[in-house]
NUKE-894932 format. One record per residue (C-alpha): x, z negated, y negated; residue in three letters. Coordinates in nm, 4 decimals. Example, Ala and Ser with C-alpha at 12.3 -4.5 7.8 and 13.67 -1.06 7.14 Angstrom:
1.2300:-0.7800:0.4500:Ala
1.3670:-0.7140:0.1060:Ser
//
This chain:
8.6492:-11.3695:-4.9382:Met
8.3651:-11.1511:-5.0655:Lys
8.2543:-10.8808:-4.8239:Lys
8.1923:-10.6291:-5.1006:Phe
8.1624:-10.5871:-5.4766:Asp
7.8500:-10.4002:-5.6001:Pro
8.0357:-10.2286:-5.8850:Asp
8.3100:-10.1195:-5.6475:Asn
8.0547:-9.9698:-5.4098:Glu
7.8898:-9.7731:-5.6887:Arg
8.2236:-9.6373:-5.8058:Leu
8.3199:-9.5394:-5.4509:Lys
7.9933:-9.3504:-5.4074:Leu
8.0624:-9.1625:-5.7292:Glu
8.4139:-9.0847:-5.6114:Tyr
8.2801:-8.9527:-5.2806:Gln
8.0680:-8.7036:-5.4751:Asp
8.3795:-8.5958:-5.6659:Val
8.5731:-8.5421:-5.3425:Leu
8.2875:-8.3649:-5.1670:Arg
8.1514:-8.1445:-5.4443:His
8.4348:-8.1357:-5.6962:Gly
8.7288:-8.1039:-5.4561:Glu
8.5433:-7.9463:-5.1631:Gly
8.6886:-8.1895:-4.9083:Leu
8.5294:-8.2398:-4.5671:Asp
8.3716:-8.5628:-4.4474:His
8.6687:-8.6602:-4.2295:Lys
8.9079:-8.6496:-4.5239:Thr
8.6614:-8.8422:-4.7400:Ile
8.6156:-9.1046:-4.4674:Asp
8.9929:-9.1572:-4.4589:Lys
8.9987:-9.2071:-4.8362:Ala
8.7175:-9.4632:-4.8106:Met
8.9008:-9.6457:-4.5322:Thr
9.2114:-9.6662:-4.7513:Ala
9.0066:-9.8108:-5.0386:Leu
8.8510:-10.0657:-4.8066:Arg
9.2008:-10.1728:-4.6996:Gln
9.2950:-10.2151:-5.0637:Phe
8.9889:-10.4341:-5.1180:Glu
9.0883:-10.6448:-4.8175:Gln
9.4284:-10.7027:-4.9747:Ser
9.2736:-10.8244:-5.3038:Thr
8.9925:-11.0313:-5.1596:Gly
8.7459:-10.7650:-5.2744:Cys
8.8146:-10.8124:-5.6450:Lys
8.6577:-10.5731:-5.8920:Ser
8.8381:-10.2432:-5.9367:Phe
8.8238:-10.3167:-6.3100:Lys
9.0920:-10.5788:-6.2521:Arg
9.3359:-10.3340:-6.0938:Phe
9.6923:-10.3708:-6.2180:Asn
10.0486:-10.3081:-6.1080:Lys
10.0746:-10.6542:-5.9487:Glu
9.7860:-10.5656:-5.7162:Gln
9.9508:-10.2332:-5.6377:Ala
10.2783:-10.3995:-5.5412:Ile
10.0963:-10.6652:-5.3389:Ala
9.9031:-10.3950:-5.1540:Phe
10.2272:-10.2305:-5.0438:Lys
10.3449:-10.5650:-4.9084:Asp
10.0080:-10.6074:-4.7349:Trp
10.0424:-10.2699:-4.5637:Leu
10.3915:-10.3600:-4.4454:Asp
10.2476:-10.6485:-4.2429:Thr
9.9193:-10.4843:-4.1368:Ala
9.8594:-10.3829:-3.7762:Lys
9.6960:-10.0769:-3.6255:Asn
9.3497:-10.1919:-3.5135:Ser
9.3679:-9.9827:-3.1957:Arg
9.7260:-10.0388:-3.0763:Thr
9.8090:-10.3683:-3.2436:Gly
10.1392:-10.2205:-3.3622:Lys
10.2656:-10.2152:-3.7238:Pro
10.1456:-9.9202:-3.9313:Leu
10.3766:-9.6202:-3.9324:Ser
10.5535:-9.5088:-4.2495:Arg
10.3427:-9.1931:-4.2418:Ala
10.0166:-9.3902:-4.2243:Thr
10.1251:-9.6184:-4.5071:Ile
10.2241:-9.3192:-4.7193:Gly
9.8874:-9.1493:-4.6613:Thr
9.6981:-9.4701:-4.7438:Thr
9.8919:-9.5284:-5.0658:Leu
9.8356:-9.1673:-5.1715:Arg
9.4583:-9.1984:-5.1211:Ala
9.4353:-9.5223:-5.3214:Val
9.6675:-9.3870:-5.5906:Arg
9.4503:-9.0789:-5.6431:Glu
9.1400:-9.2963:-5.6640:Phe
9.2776:-9.5209:-5.9381:Phe
9.4196:-9.2281:-6.1290:Arg
9.0639:-9.0901:-6.1347:Trp
8.8981:-9.4285:-6.1956:Ala
9.1175:-9.4987:-6.4970:Gly
8.9489:-9.2114:-6.6805:Ala
8.5913:-9.3233:-6.6082:Gln
8.3625:-9.4949:-6.8567:Gln
8.3824:-9.8724:-6.8233:Gly
8.7278:-9.8575:-6.6612:Tyr
8.9422:-9.6885:-6.9260:Lys
9.0120:-10.0126:-7.1078:Arg
9.0628:-10.2296:-6.8011:Thr
9.2829:-10.0138:-6.5770:Ile
9.6337:-9.9566:-6.7068:Gly
9.7071:-9.5922:-6.7761:Arg
10.0071:-9.5797:-6.5481:Ser
9.9556:-9.8750:-6.3110:Asp
9.8465:-9.6349:-6.0385:Trp
10.2062:-9.5076:-6.0290:Arg
10.3089:-9.8316:-5.8601:Tyr
10.1131:-9.7199:-5.5511:Leu
10.4069:-9.5164:-5.4293:Lys
10.6249:-9.5852:-5.1273:Pro
10.9983:-9.6171:-5.1775:Ser
11.1950:-9.2941:-5.1538:Arg
11.3508:-9.4224:-4.8325:Lys
11.0080:-9.4853:-4.6780:Asp
10.8812:-9.1478:-4.8006:Ala
11.1707:-8.9727:-4.6249:Arg
11.1080:-9.1771:-4.3092:Ala
10.7400:-9.0785:-4.3177:Ala
10.8342:-8.7103:-4.3214:Gln
11.0711:-8.7410:-4.0268:Ala
10.9353:-8.5920:-3.7060:Ser
11.0046:-8.6676:-3.3443:Thr
11.0384:-8.3904:-3.0865:Pro
10.6965:-8.2976:-2.9512:Arg
10.6396:-8.3034:-2.5762:Leu
10.5629:-7.9414:-2.4853:Val
10.4770:-7.8228:-2.1327:Pro
10.6496:-7.5270:-1.9776:Ala
10.4265:-7.2438:-1.8569:Val
10.5119:-7.3543:-1.5022:Gly
10.3926:-7.7083:-1.5762:His
10.0492:-7.5812:-1.6734:Val
10.0431:-7.3612:-1.3636:Arg
10.1239:-7.6579:-1.1392:Arg
9.8544:-7.8781:-1.2919:Ala
9.5961:-7.5982:-1.2900:Phe
9.6586:-7.5019:-0.9255:Asp
9.6147:-7.8629:-0.8146:Ala
9.2729:-7.8994:-0.9789:Met
8.9737:-7.8748:-0.7408:Pro
8.6778:-7.6469:-0.8153:Ser
8.4051:-7.7799:-0.5856:Val
8.1617:-7.9662:-0.8085:Thr
8.0236:-7.8676:-1.1465:Ser
8.2536:-8.1208:-1.3124:Gln
8.5517:-7.9784:-1.1229:Asn
8.4697:-7.6274:-1.2424:Lys
8.4273:-7.7473:-1.6001:Arg
8.7600:-7.9308:-1.6020:Asp
8.9491:-7.6380:-1.4513:Lys
8.7842:-7.3957:-1.6954:Ala
8.8919:-7.6215:-1.9803:Leu
9.2561:-7.5894:-1.8721:Met
9.2114:-7.2139:-1.8342:Ala
9.0637:-7.1683:-2.1804:Leu
9.3375:-7.3771:-2.3394:Leu
9.6154:-7.1622:-2.1949:Ile
9.4273:-6.8361:-2.2588:Leu
9.3470:-6.9100:-2.6245:Thr
9.5397:-7.2109:-2.7520:Gly
9.2198:-7.3075:-2.9332:Ala
9.2082:-7.6487:-3.0956:Arg
9.0302:-7.9129:-2.8910:Ile
8.7771:-7.9805:-3.1687:Gly
8.6695:-7.6176:-3.1589:Ala
8.6585:-7.6119:-2.7792:Ile
8.4416:-7.9249:-2.7705:Ala
8.1804:-7.7568:-2.9918:Ser
8.1708:-7.4146:-2.8239:Leu
7.8406:-7.2865:-2.6910:Arg
7.7881:-7.0499:-2.4004:Val
7.7260:-6.7575:-2.6348:Lys
8.0680:-6.7931:-2.7976:His
8.2665:-6.6996:-2.4844:Val
8.2647:-6.3277:-2.4011:Asp
8.4249:-6.2671:-2.0604:Leu
8.3713:-5.8925:-2.0758:Glu
8.5630:-5.8555:-2.4026:Arg
8.7935:-6.1469:-2.3182:Arg
8.7310:-6.3157:-2.6497:Thr
8.6115:-6.6450:-2.7935:Val
8.4115:-6.6276:-3.1151:Phe
8.4873:-6.9411:-3.3139:Gln
8.1992:-6.9240:-3.5587:Asp
8.2633:-7.1838:-3.8292:Ala
7.8902:-7.2220:-3.8848:Arg
7.8584:-7.3744:-3.5384:Glu
8.2117:-7.4449:-3.4138:Val
8.4399:-7.7173:-3.5513:Glu
8.7281:-7.4964:-3.6622:Thr
9.0159:-7.5993:-3.8872:Lys
8.9314:-7.5490:-4.2553:His
8.5928:-7.4058:-4.1431:Ala
8.7612:-7.0741:-4.0665:Lys
8.5699:-6.8192:-3.8569:Thr
8.7859:-6.6319:-3.6065:Met
8.7829:-6.4230:-3.2901:Ile
9.0547:-6.5083:-3.0380:Thr
9.1489:-6.2673:-2.7596:Thr
9.2739:-6.4096:-2.4297:Phe
9.6528:-6.4228:-2.4159:Phe
9.8074:-6.2468:-2.1103:Pro
9.8830:-6.5652:-1.9176:Met
9.7458:-6.4782:-1.5733:Gly
9.4333:-6.3329:-1.4157:Glu
9.3610:-6.6468:-1.2147:Asp
9.2934:-6.8329:-1.5389:Tyr
9.0440:-6.5636:-1.6384:Val
8.8890:-6.5795:-1.2913:Ala
8.8411:-6.9570:-1.3128:Ala
8.6774:-6.9194:-1.6511:Leu
8.4520:-6.6393:-1.5253:Ala
8.3522:-6.8410:-1.2176:Asp
8.2582:-7.1358:-1.4367:Tyr
8.0669:-6.9149:-1.6800:Asn
7.8670:-6.7647:-1.3928:Thr
7.8017:-7.1120:-1.2513:His
7.6604:-7.2293:-1.5844:Leu
7.4329:-6.9294:-1.6361:Ile
7.3197:-6.8423:-1.2827:Glu
7.3331:-7.1741:-1.0980:Asp
7.2595:-7.4279:-1.3710:Leu
7.0432:-7.1938:-1.5818:Met
7.2308:-7.2631:-1.9038:Phe
7.1236:-7.0671:-2.2096:Gly
7.3286:-6.9219:-2.4984:Pro
7.2815:-7.2320:-2.7152:Glu
7.3913:-7.4849:-2.4520:Asp
7.7350:-7.6471:-2.4710:Ala
8.0055:-7.4511:-2.2899:Phe
8.1881:-7.7727:-2.1995:Phe
7.9010:-8.0236:-2.1697:Pro
7.9390:-8.3904:-2.0977:Lys
7.8764:-8.5245:-1.7503:Thr
7.5146:-8.6153:-1.6759:Ala
7.4571:-8.9823:-1.5869:Ile
7.1657:-9.0822:-1.3681:Val
7.0353:-9.4161:-1.2450:Cys
7.0323:-9.4504:-0.8675:Gly
6.9738:-9.7270:-0.6180:Ser
7.3305:-9.8497:-0.6640:Asn
7.3330:-9.8263:-1.0426:Gly
7.4417:-9.5526:-1.2797:Phe
7.6448:-9.2600:-1.1477:Arg
7.7713:-8.9207:-1.2559:Ala
7.5511:-8.6304:-1.1490:Ser
7.6362:-8.2784:-1.2567:Gly
7.6444:-8.1599:-1.6158:Leu
7.4123:-8.2205:-1.9055:Ser
7.3525:-7.9458:-2.1622:Arg
7.4918:-8.1473:-2.4503:Leu
7.8478:-8.1466:-2.5874:Pro
8.0705:-8.4533:-2.5783:Phe
8.0260:-8.6796:-2.8792:Ala
8.4024:-8.6710:-2.9401:Ser
8.7115:-8.4889:-2.8147:Thr
8.8412:-8.8004:-2.6382:Gly
8.6996:-8.7217:-2.2903:Pro
8.8346:-8.3645:-2.3034:Leu
9.1768:-8.4953:-2.3990:Asn
9.1674:-8.7296:-2.0999:Glu
9.0712:-8.4465:-1.8627:Ile
9.3813:-8.2527:-1.9657:Val
9.6155:-8.5524:-1.9548:Lys
9.4902:-8.6585:-1.6115:Glu
9.5412:-8.3074:-1.4713:Ala
9.9104:-8.3341:-1.5559:Phe
9.9636:-8.6942:-1.4469:Thr
9.8051:-8.6231:-1.1069:Leu
10.0945:-8.3866:-1.0328:Val
10.3551:-8.6321:-1.1662:Gln
10.4039:-8.4560:-1.5004:Leu
10.3933:-8.6077:-1.8505:Pro
10.0477:-8.6509:-2.0009:Ala
10.0587:-8.3400:-2.2193:Tyr
9.7888:-8.3105:-2.4848:Thr
9.5609:-8.0107:-2.5484:Pro
9.7403:-7.9396:-2.8777:His
10.0710:-7.9044:-2.6929:Ser
9.9330:-7.5802:-2.5442:Phe
9.9603:-7.4232:-2.8913:Arg
10.3284:-7.5084:-2.9052:His
10.3783:-7.3706:-2.5555:Met
10.2056:-7.0446:-2.6466:Leu
10.4138:-7.0041:-2.9633:Ala
10.7360:-7.0430:-2.7660:Leu
10.6117:-6.8148:-2.4874:His
10.5048:-6.5491:-2.7367:Gly
10.8499:-6.5529:-2.8934:Asp
10.9996:-6.4640:-2.5545:Lys
10.7313:-6.2147:-2.4576:Leu
10.6872:-6.0118:-2.7786:Cys
10.9448:-5.7296:-2.8102:Pro
10.8790:-5.6404:-3.1766:Thr
10.7868:-5.8078:-3.5037:Arg
10.4499:-5.6362:-3.4929:Glu
10.3605:-5.7765:-3.1518:Thr
10.4697:-6.1267:-3.2527:Phe
10.2640:-6.0945:-3.5712:Lys
9.9608:-6.0053:-3.3574:Ala
10.0391:-6.3009:-3.1287:Trp
10.0592:-6.5294:-3.4326:Ser
9.7314:-6.4001:-3.5756:Gln
9.5644:-6.4599:-3.2402:Asn
9.6694:-6.8243:-3.2780:Met
9.4746:-6.8074:-3.6049:Val
9.7792:-6.8288:-3.8275:His
9.7567:-6.6250:-4.1466:Ser
10.1343:-6.5876:-4.1444:Ser
10.3907:-6.5678:-3.8657:Ala
10.5985:-6.8054:-4.0777:Val
10.3470:-7.0797:-3.9936:Thr
10.3936:-7.0169:-3.6229:Thr
10.7721:-7.0268:-3.6500:Val
10.8034:-7.3247:-3.8848:Ser
10.5351:-7.5471:-3.7311:Ser
10.5482:-7.4605:-3.3614:Tyr
10.9018:-7.3410:-3.2911:Met
11.1475:-7.6086:-3.4080:Pro
11.5200:-7.5638:-3.3484:Val
11.7049:-7.8855:-3.2662:Ser
12.0398:-7.9592:-3.4298:Ser
12.2180:-7.9073:-3.0952:Asp
12.0463:-7.5727:-3.0406:Ala
12.1241:-7.4732:-3.3977:Gln
12.4934:-7.5416:-3.3397:Arg
12.5002:-7.3447:-3.0135:Glu
12.3203:-7.0477:-3.1709:Ile
12.5519:-7.0314:-3.4715:Ile
12.8671:-7.0631:-3.2618:Leu
12.7368:-6.7995:-3.0234:Gly
12.7017:-6.5380:-3.2963:Leu
13.0739:-6.4575:-3.2926:Gly
13.3028:-6.4002:-3.5905:Asp
13.1009:-6.1168:-3.7459:Gly
13.3569:-5.8426:-3.6703:Asn
//
């Protein structure tokens, strides 16, 4: 099988420009589209895109049904297959209008790159998310040591998650200057912080407990006064690795951020598992805060403020995305409303 087709590569580069400059998509979304196209090429033996037809489209769907996740080795989920088909479908719909491809690509063959209605419904189905109770976070946080620089960093990470509900991508890219302990805010500057949709925001600490604020303040002081960190240094830097007589070992903190969010995710999960709790993820803190805010806020105005502090433009987003009602709970609520008299 050919490893690549020169004409295909040129067309993909042109399409990347369309996605980046014409559609305004970010590099992560574009990378996913390119991965989907590469999978399609694998299924055809890297044939020219000019030979695309409905038979290839149908064969690609069969190929995806038998493909395995490269990381887990498990079959691809319906959601993943649906996303992949959508990316390839949009590409060929665009390609069919380009010079040199209009006559070779069928006008409607791209329509065959659709999952069945049954699979589309299955892809949209969601499973209940594992959400920690406020007490679960408290238990994990209290059990975390705060002796070494790494200890302080890890405990501060838990504190900032429960105080702000910030997304882990944003947290990983924060700098010292972005955290204001005096005003109890975090400035998520989209020019420097990896925020969702490149949205700049100021988040005020949620009222979750003064010990969380104290842990964050202690860590902030440690960075600035003990380690001599400056405003531009990473707020949650990676662990420094040094070479000693017995090989490489961890030694304090570097000034650089982690290359990915993976290590920060593991810090959070390990904090929970060490106290025999499920390995909750950083994003689950957002769900916990939404549910807690619903109980804590006495008026619509206060809940609206709570929602905005989670960086939601509408409280509807908070309710629909972070506060699901199970079918059993729905039944109990409706029956508990009485007969209306």
